[in-house]
BAVONU-916961 format. One line per field, with one value per residue (C-alpha): x, y, z; residue number from 1; residue in one letter. Coordinates in Angstrom, 2 decimals. Example, Ala and Ser with C-alpha at 12.3 -4.5 7.8 and 13.67 -1.06 7.14 Angstrom:
px <- [12.30:13.67]
py <- [-4.50:-1.06]
pz <- [7.80:7.14]
num <- [1:2]
residu <- [a:s]
***
This chain:
px <- [168.63:165.20:164.93:162.08:160.11:159.61:157.25:156.16:159.19:162.05:164.29:165.94:168.76:168.87:171.76:172.78:175.57:176.00:177.07:176.05:176.62:172.95:174.52:172.48:169.04:168.25:167.79:171.09:172.22:174.80:175.56:173.38:169.67:170.66:170.11:171.01:167.46:165.83:165.09:161.61:160.74:156.93:156.95:158.73:156.89:153.88:154.93:153.81:155.03:158.82:159.38:161.30:163.08:164.06:165.40:167.24:167.87:167.22:165.16:162.42:164.77:164.80:167.51:168.60:167.88:167.58:170.04:168.49:169.71:169.47:170.02:167.39:167.45:164.75:162.27:163.96:161.09:163.42:164.35:166.87:169.28:172.74:172.93:170.25:169.00:170.85:173.99:173.86:173.18:176.06:178.12:177.22:178.22:181.80:181.93:181.56:184.07:186.61:186.06:186.40:187.14:184.29:182.41:179.33:177.11:174.29:171.28:168.44:166.94:163.22:161.45:158.58:155.18:151.66:149.32:148.38:151.85:154.59:157.83:157.97:161.08:162.89:166.42:168.91:172.55:173.99:177.17:179.88:183.46:186.22:188.24:187.31:189.41:188.77:186.79:186.99:183.91:180.99:180.25:179.47:177.03:180.56:181.58:178.38:178.76:182.32:181.34:178.56:180.99:182.94:179.88:179.32:182.65:182.18:179.39:181.29:183.95:181.25:180.13:183.68:184.10:187.46:187.94:190.85:189.94:186.34:187.95:190.32:187.14:185.13:188.12:188.43:184.73:184.33:186.70:185.85:182.09:182.53:181.13:184.48:184.42:187.83:190.54:193.06:191.36:190.48:194.13:194.71:192.00:193.41:197.01:194.74:193.50:196.74:198.09:195.38:196.12:200.01:200.28:203.97:205.92:209.39:210.23:206.56:207.29:209.93:207.92:204.53:206.12:208.20:205.00:202.79:205.30:205.91:202.05:201.45:204.65:202.78:201.44:203.16:203.68:205.40:208.33:209.52:206.39:208.36:210.20:207.20:204.80:207.93:208.22:204.47:204.13:206.91:206.08:202.32:200.60:202.99:202.57:198.79:198.27:200.47:199.00:202.09:200.79:199.74:196.33:194.02:190.66:188.45:188.02:190.19:193.63:196.40:197.16:200.35:198.68:195.51:197.63:199.28:195.83:194.76:197.87:197.17:193.54:194.74:197.29:194.75:192.15:194.22:195.54:192.14:191.24:194.48:193.36:190.08:191.21:192.92:191.42:189.51:192.16:195.05:192.63:191.72:195.31:196.14:193.11:192.87:196.24:199.08:202.61:205.77:204.10:201.89:204.49:206.49:203.44:202.76:206.37:205.99:202.91:204.03:202.67:199.02:196.82:193.58:189.57:189.33:192.64:192.14:192.52:193.01:195.58:196.36:194.14:196.39:195.25]
py <- [84.01:83.84:82.85:83.29:80.27:78.90:80.90:81.53:82.82:80.97:79.25:75.82:74.25:70.34:67.92:64.36:65.00:67.79:66.14:67.65:66.41:67.36:68.27:71.74:71.54:73.57:76.18:77.81:81.01:80.56:83.91:87.14:85.70:81.89:79.38:75.57:74.15:70.68:69.11:69.55:66.04:66.21:68.79:66.48:63.48:65.25:66.74:65.84:62.09:62.45:65.99:64.71:62.38:65.37:67.59:64.40:61.87:58.48:59.84:57.41:54.13:51.87:52.45:55.61:57.52:61.54:63.76:65.78:69.19:71.73:75.38:77.92:81.73:83.91:85.64:88.86:91.28:93.33:91.73:94.54:93.63:92.98:89.36:86.83:84.53:81.77:83.96:84.12:80.27:79.56:81.95:80.16:76.70:78.23:79.44:75.84:74.73:77.46:76.45:72.67:70.76:68.26:66.31:68.22:66.90:69.30:68.12:70.62:73.78:75.14:78.02:77.62:78.35:78.35:75.69:74.13:73.97:73.88:73.32:76.11:76.23:73.25:73.48:70.43:70.98:67.47:68.93:67.87:68.91:68.21:67.36:65.99:65.15:61.77:60.83:64.52:64.20:66.47:70.22:71.09:74.02:75.79:75.15:76.31:79.64:80.08:79.42:81.93:84.44:83.55:84.40:87.54:88.42:87.53:89.45:92.47:91.80:91.81:95.29:96.65:95.82:93.83:92.92:90.68:88.94:88.55:86.99:84.50:83.47:82.95:80.59:78.65:78.38:76.57:74.18:73.54:73.60:71.55:73.32:72.33:68.81:68.57:68.08:69.26:72.49:72.78:72.53:75.51:77.28:77.18:78.56:81.08:82.02:82.15:84.35:86.82:87.24:87.14:88.95:87.73:89.47:88.65:84.99:84.15:80.58:82.06:84.96:83.25:80.37:82.68:84.92:82.21:80.25:83.66:84.27:80.69:80.13:79.39:76.31:72.82:71.61:67.87:69.57:72.79:74.49:77.37:74.73:72.42:75.44:76.40:73.02:72.50:75.87:74.69:71.21:71.24:74.35:75.59:72.33:72.09:75.44:74.99:71.59:69.17:67.71:64.04:64.68:61.78:61.81:61.32:63.81:62.06:62.67:59.89:59.47:61.29:64.52:63.70:64.21:67.34:68.61:68.40:70.28:72.88:73.08:73.61:76.10:78.04:77.77:78.75:81.69:83.09:82.92:84.71:87.77:87.28:87.94:91.51:94.74:96.34:99.43:96.76:94.36:97.36:98.56:94.52:94.02:97.26:98.68:98.32:99.16:99.06:99.79:96.86:94.54:95.63:95.27:91.85:91.06:92.10:89.67:86.87:84.90:85.00:84.81:86.29:85.36:82.89:81.26:80.44:76.52:75.89:73.68:72.09:68.76:67.11:63.26]
pz <- [186.37:184.96:181.58:179.47:178.66:174.98:172.92:169.40:167.21:169.51:167.26:168.31:167.14:167.58:168.36:167.73:170.49:172.69:175.93:179.34:182.73:184.27:187.46:187.13:185.80:182.28:181.08:181.43:179.47:176.76:175.43:174.43:173.65:173.94:176.54:177.03:177.03:177.25:173.92:173.24:172.33:172.69:169.67:167.99:168.67:167.70:164.71:160.94:160.12:158.77:160.20:163.44:161.17:158.83:161.78:163.34:160.60:162.39:165.13:165.03:164.27:167.50:169.86:168.27:171.52:172.22:173.04:175.82:175.42:172.46:172.08:172.03:170.94:172.30:169.60:168.35:167.20:165.39:162.23:161.54:164.07:162.80:164.17:163.54:165.79:163.68:164.00:167.73:168.06:165.86:168.03:170.95:169.25:168.71:172.06:173.42:171.11:172.01:175.74:175.25:172.15:172.94:170.08:169.04:166.31:165.02:163.60:162.47:163.36:163.63:164.96:167.12:165.89:167.29:168.91:165.48:163.83:166.62:163.83:161.52:158.99:159.41:158.64:158.23:158.81:159.64:160.59:163.32:164.46:162.49:165.39:168.85:172.08:172.53:175.76:177.01:178.78:179.09:179.17:182.98:184.43:185.05:181.28:180.22:182.29:181.04:177.52:178.11:178.89:175.54:173.38:175.10:174.00:170.50:170.19:171.60:169.05:166.25:167.65:167.78:164.21:164.81:161.28:161.45:164.55:163.24:160.11:162.31:164.22:160.78:159.60:162.94:163.16:159.91:160.65:164.46:163.90:160.96:158.02:156.20:155.67:154.02:156.48:153.83:153.46:157.28:157.79:155.51:156.99:160.63:159.39:157.88:161.03:162.84:159.73:160.11:163.84:163.66:160.39:159.58:157.34:155.42:156.22:157.02:158.49:161.02:161.90:162.27:164.36:166.71:167.37:167.94:170.18:172.20:172.81:173.95:175.69:179.20:177.73:177.65:174.08:173.19:171.74:170.69:169.58:167.37:165.37:165.14:163.73:161.16:159.82:159.53:157.70:155.27:154.58:155.40:154.82:152.01:149.80:150.55:149.38:146.34:145.39:145.88:148.88:148.92:149.86:150.02:147.71:150.92:153.81:156.04:156.65:156.98:160.71:161.16:159.58:161.79:164.64:163.04:162.62:166.32:167.44:164.98:165.87:169.77:168.68:167.06:169.79:172.52:170.16:169.58:173.44:174.08:171.72:172.73:176.55:175.76:176.34:173.92:173.16:172.96:170.63:168.38:167.93:166.87:164.85:162.93:163.04:160.38:159.54:161.57:164.87:164.30:163.55:166.62:168.68:167.56:168.22:171.78:172.46:174.87:177.64:176.99:179.89:180.97:181.50:178.84:179.33:183.13:183.42:179.76:178.33:174.92:174.32:172.00:172.59]
num <- [1:2:3:4:5:6:7:8:9:10:11:12:13:14:15:16:17:18:19:20:21:22:23:24:25:26:27:28:29:30:31:32:33:34:35:36:37:38:39:40:41:42:43:44:45:46:47:48:49:50:51:52:53:54:55:56:57:58:59:60:61:62:63:64:65:66:67:68:69:70:71:72:73:74:75:76:77:78:79:80:81:82:83:84:85:86:87:88:89:90:91:92:93:94:95:96:97:98:99:100:101:102:103:104:105:106:107:108:109:110:111:112:113:114:115:116:117:118:119:120:121:122:123:124:125:126:127:128:129:130:131:132:133:134:135:136:137:138:139:140:141:142:143:144:145:146:147:148:149:150:151:152:153:154:155:156:157:158:159:160:161:162:163:164:165:166:167:168:169:170:171:172:173:174:175:176:177:178:179:180:181:182:183:184:185:186:187:188:189:190:191:192:193:194:195:196:197:198:199:200:201:202:203:204:205:206:207:208:209:210:211:212:213:214:215:216:217:218:219:220:221:222:223:224:225:226:227:228:229:230:231:232:233:234:235:236:237:238:239:240:241:242:243:244:245:246:247:248:249:250:251:252:253:254:255:256:257:258:259:260:261:262:263:264:265:266:267:268:269:270:271:272:273:274:275:276:277:278:279:280:281:282:283:284:285:286:287:288:289:290:291:292:293:294:295:296:297:298:299:300:301:302:303:304:305:306:307:308:309:310:311:312:313:314:315:316:317]
residu <- [m:n:l:p:t:p:k:q:g:d:v:f:l:l:f:h:h:l:p:y:d:f:s:a:e:l:s:l:p:l:g:p:g:v:c:l:d:t:t:p:q:e:w:l:d:s:s:d:q:g:l:a:d:f:l:l:p:g:y:s:l:p:g:m:g:l:n:n:c:c:l:r:c:f:y:h:p:n:p:e:e:e:l:s:q:r:d:l:l:f:l:s:v:l:a:l:r:l:h:s:p:i:d:i:r:i:g:g:e:f:r:l:g:g:e:e:d:r:i:l:d:p:t:l:y:e:i:s:s:s:w:n:r:e:n:f:g:r:y:t:p:a:a:i:t:e:s:g:s:i:a:d:r:l:v:a:v:e:q:l:g:l:t:r:l:q:t:g:l:i:f:f:s:q:v:t:i:g:l:s:k:s:f:q:l:s:y:i:g:l:f:a:a:l:e:v:l:f:l:p:s:g:n:k:a:a:t:l:s:r:r:v:s:n:f:l:s:n:f:q:f:p:e:s:m:e:k:w:i:k:d:e:y:i:t:g:r:h:k:l:a:h:g:i:h:d:a:t:f:g:a:e:l:r:p:p:r:r:q:a:f:g:r:l:h:e:i:t:r:l:s:l:l:g:f:l:s:l:g:d:e:e:l:c:e:l:s:n:g:s:g:n:s:l:q:k:a:l:d:k:l:s:g:a:s:g:t:f:l:k:n:q:k:m:w:l:g]
***
């Protein structure tokens, strides 16, 4: 696929860490209007003093090195489009994290200007994923292609107006991209994503644990997934939500709770991929339906499979 070369109005998202194995040359498509591209080092080096260090703090320090790839969103001449360039860039980051929970650390963003001033509208983010699979490796060209397909589906979900699924994706993205720095609040956010997907009624701990474990029955888990989710809902999520958990003052969880957080992240990630793999008609029913018919449909969900779950597993560390 021939991708457009960089031009004025393109937006670049820069990274401290976005591991790619470079077995295929860049640029590579990564969702609608976005590609994985080479970091524009020459523009950073020739920018006004301090600007590169604003976009990538520490850039000019000896030995810091440069992450050699970035995301680029092509110029959109229509400002009334529902999804902005920034939206599309972060949807692509979400797609990468849904595909593989590899460590991603975002620096800043800029819009490409003209010959006299190449870096416009600099924005600093400095955010990183809340949970990463250690020593997971690098994204391959195949993984970038598969992530691009996920990004295409995310945009389609946006256009279909699947309210509950969109809400679950937002909760998960805030956690997995790193917009939420608190592990305690992120933990509640992951359960919120599961609850908006599976809409437990009555005994919520029992209903949610049964529905999620049935849906993910094709995936291995170190113990009974149903029992684990039920126990975590009661002893973890419930206590945190009601302010009676021994939360730490800092952002980090204590080691046993961090392990639980990693498990919950993976359960949520695979659940979302399972929903994204469903056909539009079924997905509309599950995301926009209501009443007893919806509860019955959710009870029947089992053995999630499909395009986005191919070769997936739980990365639990």
